[in-house]
C-alpha positions in Angstrom: -24.0 44.6 4.4 -27.2 44.2 6.4 -28.1 45.6 9.3 -28.1 42.5 11.4 -24.1 42.1 10.3 -23.9 45.6 12.1 -25.4 43.9 15.2 -24.2 41.0 15.8 -20.5 41.5 15.2 -20.6 45.2 16.8 -21.4 42.9 20.2 -18.2 42.5 22.6 -18.1 38.6 23.3 -19.7 36.9 19.9 -20.7 33.5 21.2 -21.5 30.1 18.5 -24.6 31.8 17.4 -22.9 34.9 16.2 -20.6 33.0 14.2 -23.6 31.4 12.2 -25.0 34.4 11.6 -22.7 36.3 10.8 -20.4 33.8 8.6 -22.6 31.0 7.7 -26.4 30.3 6.6 -28.4 30.1 9.7 -31.3 28.6 7.5 -29.4 25.6 6.4 -28.6 22.7 8.9 -25.6 21.8 6.9 -24.3 25.6 7.6 -24.9 25.3 11.5 -23.0 22.0 11.5 -19.6 22.7 10.1 -19.9 26.3 11.7 -19.4 24.1 14.8 -16.7 22.1 13.3 -15.1 25.6 12.7 -14.8 26.5 15.9 -13.8 23.2 17.1 -11.0 23.4 14.0 -10.1 26.9 15.4 -9.7 25.8 19.3 -7.8 23.6 18.4 -5.3 25.3 17.0 -1.7 25.5 18.8 -0.6 28.9 17.1 -4.1 30.8 16.6 -2.0 34.1 15.3 -2.3 37.6 16.5 -5.0 38.9 18.6 -7.7 41.6 16.9 -8.5 44.2 19.4 -12.0 44.1 19.9 -12.4 47.7 20.3 -11.1 48.9 17.5 -13.1 46.5 15.2 -16.2 47.6 16.9 -15.2 51.3 16.1 -14.2 50.7 12.4 -17.5 48.5 11.6 -20.0 51.0 14.1 -21.9 53.6 12.1 -23.8 50.9 9.8 -23.0 50.9 6.2 -20.6 52.8 4.3 -21.4 53.8 1.0 -19.9 53.9 -2.0 -20.4 49.6 -1.4 -16.5 50.0 -1.5 -15.5 52.6 0.1 -11.8 53.7 -1.1 -12.0 54.6 -5.1 -8.0 54.5 -5.0 -7.9 50.7 -4.7 -10.7 50.3 -7.0 -9.8 51.8 -9.8 -5.6 50.4 -9.3 -7.5 47.0 -9.8 -9.5 48.2 -12.7 -6.4 48.5 -13.7 -4.3 45.6 -12.5 -2.6 42.6 -14.5 -2.7 40.1 -11.7 -5.3 37.7 -11.6 -7.5 37.7 -8.0 -9.6 35.3 -6.6 -12.9 36.2 -4.8 -14.7 33.4 -3.0 -18.2 34.0 -1.5 -20.6 32.3 -0.3 -24.4 33.3 -1.5 -25.9 34.9 1.7 -22.9 36.7 2.9 -24.4 39.3 4.7 -21.6 41.7 5.5 -20.3 42.1 1.3 -23.4 40.5 -1.0 -22.3 38.0 -4.0 -24.2 40.8 -5.4 -22.1 43.5 -5.3 -18.9 41.0 -6.0 -20.7 40.7 -9.4 -21.0 44.3 -9.9 -17.8 44.8 -9.2 -16.5 41.6 -11.7 -18.1 44.0 -14.8 -15.4 46.4 -13.4 -12.7 44.2 -12.6 -11.3 42.1 -15.7 -8.6 39.9 -13.7 -11.5 38.8 -11.0 -12.7 35.5 -10.8 -15.4 34.4 -8.5 -16.3 31.3 -6.9 -19.8 31.5 -4.9 -20.2 28.7 -2.6 -24.0 27.6 -2.0 -26.2 27.7 1.6 -22.7 30.1 2.9 -22.2 33.2 4.2 -19.3 35.0 4.8 -16.7 32.4 5.5 -17.4 30.1 3.1 -13.6 29.2 3.4 -14.3 27.1 6.9 -17.9 25.9 5.8 -16.1 24.5 2.7 -12.6 24.1 4.1 -11.0 21.4 1.5 -12.5 22.7 -1.6 -11.8 25.9 -1.0 -8.3 25.2 -0.2 -8.7 22.9 -3.5 -9.9 25.7 -5.4 -6.8 28.1 -4.6 -4.4 25.7 -5.6 -6.1 25.2 -9.1 -6.1 29.1 -9.5 -2.4 29.8 -8.4 -1.8 27.1 -10.3 -3.5 28.1 -13.5 -3.8 31.8 -12.9 -1.8 34.1 -15.6 -1.5 37.8 -15.6 -3.2 40.1 -18.2 -1.2 40.5 -21.0 
């Protein structure tokens, strides 16, 4: 993860601009517009779901990046051997878990399919909501467990 992630995500309260930085591509006018639309959709929810304790989240990400990139060797080993198909939807400018890390994991996890959206950050499902839903539906219809 980039240092900007830890600086921005570690704040007690995040702004609309922080949302752009964390989940979208700040250099893209379209991505910025989709960030605003995403915030409007979330604000319109009747049931926003359970609250995440901000203190817990800040403590979890405090201290900066952790090594190795995938911090749980036991989980990684399980992913390497499972027959369950997996889909990762990412953005080409993800400051939290860069797409290059997923490319490296793709070499180790045989059932992992990668979908990378352009000019997008860590929240491509917010920026490309309809396309993401369609890709997920296709994946669910067509993905088969490994033999």
